[in-house]
C-alpha positions in Angstrom: 1.0 -13.2 -20.6 3.6 -10.9 -19.2 6.5 -10.0 -21.3 9.3 -10.4 -18.8 12.5 -8.5 -19.6 15.7 -10.3 -19.9 18.7 -9.6 -17.7 20.3 -7.6 -20.6 17.1 -5.6 -21.1 17.0 -4.7 -17.4 20.7 -3.7 -17.5 19.9 -1.4 -20.4 17.0 0.0 -18.4 16.7 3.3 -20.4 15.7 1.4 -23.6 13.1 -1.0 -22.0 11.4 1.1 -19.2 8.0 -0.2 -20.0 8.9 -3.8 -19.6 10.8 -3.1 -16.4 7.9 -1.2 -14.9 5.5 -4.1 -15.7 7.9 -6.5 -14.1 8.1 -4.3 -10.9 4.4 -3.8 -10.7 3.9 -7.6 -11.1 6.4 -8.4 -8.3 4.7 -5.8 -6.1 1.2 -7.1 -6.7 2.3 -10.8 -6.1 4.5 -10.4 -3.0 3.3 -7.2 -1.3 -0.4 -6.7 -2.1 -1.2 -10.5 -1.6 -0.2 -10.2 2.0 -2.2 -7.0 2.5 -5.3 -8.8 1.3 -4.8 -11.6 3.7 -4.0 -9.3 6.6 -6.5 -6.5 5.9 -8.7 -7.1 8.8 -5.8 -7.2 11.3 -4.4 -4.0 9.7 -7.8 -2.2 10.0 -8.1 -3.3 13.7 -4.6 -1.9 14.3 -5.4 1.4 12.6 -8.7 1.8 14.4 -6.9 1.1 17.8 -4.3 3.8 16.9 -6.9 6.3 15.8 -8.8 5.7 19.1 -6.0 7.7 20.8 -7.2 10.8 19.0 -10.6 12.2 20.1 -12.9 12.9 17.3 -11.3 10.6 14.7 -13.7 8.2 13.2 -12.9 4.6 12.8 -12.1 3.4 9.3 -14.5 1.0 7.7 -12.2 -1.8 6.5 -13.9 -2.0 3.1 -11.0 -2.1 0.6 -12.9 0.2 -1.8 -13.3 2.9 0.9 -9.8 2.8 2.5 -8.6 5.5 0.1 -11.5 7.8 1.1 -10.6 7.2 4.8 -7.0 8.3 4.2 -7.6 10.9 1.4 -7.2 14.0 3.5 -4.0 12.8 5.1 -5.3 13.4 8.7 -5.6 9.7 9.7 -2.1 9.1 8.2 -0.8 12.0 10.1 -2.2 10.7 13.3 -0.6 7.3 12.9 2.8 8.8 12.0 2.5 11.1 15.0 1.8 8.2 17.3 4.4 5.8 15.9 6.9 8.1 14.2 10.3 9.2 15.5 
């Protein structure tokens, strides 16, 4: 069970950093990562369509365990940021 910090513990953040980080991680996992799991195939399709504008870029696999490897060098991320960035 998660030891959720009280409002007072959050207010005194420098004393209870471990509890606060656990709470933030839990909120992120429940609300952000849950949606990523549901939308993974659509996200991969969008990324592959974006990468198709760059000759020589391989399509990413869509396997959650391999996505880190697909973006490890930073080149794929740089291509997407170049395409959609400011």
